[in-house]
C-alpha positions in Angstrom: 0.0 0.0 0.0 2.9 2.3 0.7 4.2 2.1 -2.8 0.8 2.6 -4.3 0.2 5.8 -2.2 3.7 7.2 -3.0 3.3 6.5 -6.7 -0.2 7.9 -6.9 0.9 11.0 -5.1 3.9 11.6 -7.3 1.9 10.8 -10.4 -0.7 13.4 -9.5 2.1 16.0 -9.0 3.7 15.1 -12.3 0.4 15.4 -14.1 -0.2 18.8 -12.5 3.2 20.1 -13.6 2.8 18.9 -17.2 -0.8 20.3 -17.4 0.5 23.7 -16.2 3.3 23.6 -18.7 0.9 22.7 -21.6 -1.8 25.2 -20.6 0.4 28.1 -19.8 -0.8 30.2 -22.7 -4.6 30.5 -22.7 -4.9 32.4 -26.0 -3.4 31.9 -29.4 -4.0 35.3 -31.0 -6.3 38.3 -31.4 -9.3 36.2 -32.4 -9.4 34.6 -28.9 -9.5 38.1 -27.3 -12.4 39.1 -29.7 -14.2 35.9 -28.7 -14.0 36.7 -25.0 -11.5 34.2 -23.8 -10.0 36.9 -21.6 -12.2 38.9 -19.2 -12.2 42.5 -20.5 -11.0 44.0 -17.3 -7.9 41.8 -17.6 -6.9 43.4 -20.9 -4.5 46.3 -20.5 -4.9 49.1 -23.0 -2.7 52.2 -23.3 -5.2 55.1 -23.2 -5.2 58.0 -25.7 -3.4 55.8 -28.3 -4.0 54.1 -31.5 -4.3 50.8 -29.5 -7.2 52.3 -27.6 -8.9 53.3 -30.9 -8.4 49.8 -32.3 -9.8 48.2 -29.1 -12.9 50.4 -29.0 -13.6 49.9 -32.7 -12.8 46.3 -33.3 -13.3 44.6 -29.9 -15.5 46.3 -27.4 -17.8 48.3 -29.7 -17.0 51.6 -28.0 -17.2 50.3 -24.4 -14.3 51.3 -22.2 -14.3 48.0 -20.2 -10.5 47.5 -20.2 -7.7 48.0 -17.7 -6.3 51.5 -18.5 -2.5 52.0 -18.8 -0.7 55.3 -19.0 2.8 54.2 -20.1 4.7 51.4 -21.6 6.5 50.7 -18.3 3.1 50.4 -16.6 2.1 47.9 -19.3 5.1 45.6 -18.5 4.8 46.0 -14.8 1.1 45.2 -14.8 1.7 42.0 -16.8 4.5 40.9 -14.5 2.5 41.7 -11.4 -0.6 39.8 -12.7 -2.9 42.8 -12.8 -3.6 42.0 -16.4 -3.3 39.0 -18.6 -2.7 40.5 -22.0 -2.0 43.8 -23.7 -1.2 45.1 -27.2 2.2 46.4 -28.4 3.9 47.3 -31.6 5.4 44.1 -33.1 9.0 45.3 -33.4 9.0 46.8 -29.9 7.4 43.6 -28.6 10.1 41.4 -30.2 12.9 43.5 -28.7 11.3 43.6 -25.2 10.4 39.9 -25.0 13.7 38.8 -26.5 16.1 40.9 -24.5 14.5 42.6 -21.4 11.4 40.9 -20.0 12.1 37.2 -20.5 8.9 36.3 -18.6 6.7 37.9 -21.2 6.0 36.5 -24.7 4.2 37.5 -27.9 1.2 35.4 -29.0 -0.3 35.0 -32.4 0.4 36.8 -35.7 0.6 40.5 -36.3 -2.7 42.3 -36.8 -3.9 45.8 -37.7 -0.8 46.4 -39.8 -0.2 50.0 -40.8 2.5 52.3 -42.1 4.9 54.6 -40.2 5.7 58.1 -41.5 8.6 60.4 -41.1 7.4 63.9 -40.4 9.4 66.8 -42.1 8.8 70.4 -42.9 6.7 71.2 -46.0 8.8 71.4 -49.2 11.8 70.2 -47.3 15.0 70.6 -49.5 16.1 66.9 -49.0 12.7 65.2 -49.4 13.5 63.5 -52.6 16.9 62.3 -51.3 15.3 60.9 -48.2 12.7 59.0 -50.3 15.4 57.6 -52.6 17.6 56.6 -49.7 14.8 54.8 -47.8 13.7 53.0 -50.9 17.4 51.9 -51.6 17.8 50.6 -48.0 14.6 48.6 -48.4 15.5 47.1 -51.7 19.0 46.2 -50.6 17.8 44.5 -47.5 19.5 46.9 -45.1 16.3 47.7 -43.3 15.7 44.0 -42.7 19.2 43.6 -41.5 18.8 46.4 -39.0 15.5 44.8 -37.8 17.3 41.5 -37.2 20.2 43.2 -35.4 18.2 45.4 -33.1 14.8 43.7 -32.7 15.3 40.0 -33.3 18.5 39.5 -31.4 17.7 37.2 -28.5 19.4 37.1 -25.1 16.4 35.5 -23.2 16.4 31.6 -23.0 14.2 29.8 -25.5 10.8 29.0 -24.2 10.8 25.5 -25.8 14.0 24.6 -24.0 12.6 25.8 -20.7 9.4 23.8 -21.3 11.6 20.7 -22.1 13.5 21.2 -18.8 10.2 21.4 -16.9 9.0 18.1 -18.4 12.4 16.3 -17.9 12.7 17.2 -14.3 9.4 15.7 -13.1 10.1 12.6 -15.2 13.6 12.1 -13.8 12.1 12.5 -10.3 9.7 9.7 -11.2 12.6 7.3 -11.8 14.1 8.2 -8.4 10.7 7.3 -6.7 10.6 4.0 -8.6 14.2 3.2 -7.5 13.3 4.0 -3.9 10.2 1.9 -4.0 12.1 -1.1 -5.5 14.8 -1.0 -2.8 12.2 -0.6 0.0 10.1 -3.5 -1.4 13.2 -5.7 -1.5 14.0 -4.9 2.1 10.5 -5.6 3.2 10.6 -8.9 1.4 13.8 -10.2 2.9 13.4 -8.8 6.5 10.8 -11.5 7.7 13.0 -14.2 6.1 16.3 -13.0 7.5 16.7 -16.1 9.8 16.3 -18.4 6.8 18.8 -16.4 4.8 21.3 -16.6 7.7 20.9 -20.4 7.9 21.3 -20.7 4.1 24.5 -18.7 4.0 25.9 -20.5 7.1 25.3 -23.9 5.5 26.8 -22.7 2.2 30.0 -21.6 3.9 30.5 -24.7 6.0 
């Protein structure tokens, strides 16, 4: 009975660990948020931004039922503290932040609501044509993609798949330790009542 209880207890802990590892991410993208998989008050939205406009237009139909955020730092802190479950961020900034600064945060799903960025200059600026030509040249030569890889896709945080594998390996290795302990204990319990018979057997064998 002891071995059964020990095994059942450890198996329950193992199943719990693996279930947590597999169900860590409760959404896969923006569609899950639109479908209400996250309570609205657990969604952090930077106020007075394009993100707020998108949320009100495409998700809540004008209802301000979100968790208001006033800065990017508050966004990160609120996620890490568990005040919110998700938020929205520019894709490039999100890649940099989750790859190099906040290793406990991750990006989920594909990019959405893609738009263009503009460089603001004075009207009839003298170097406008040169700027357009230079940007186009950098884009066609792949320089812009290289800059993106260098500054936004460089990764110093550990890979999540490796961390998940370690989480699964550790409980399984512990299971083998429990099996070994149970085997040794069972062997000792088996021979202990028969120790007198074993002593006589070894004594006769020696003499």
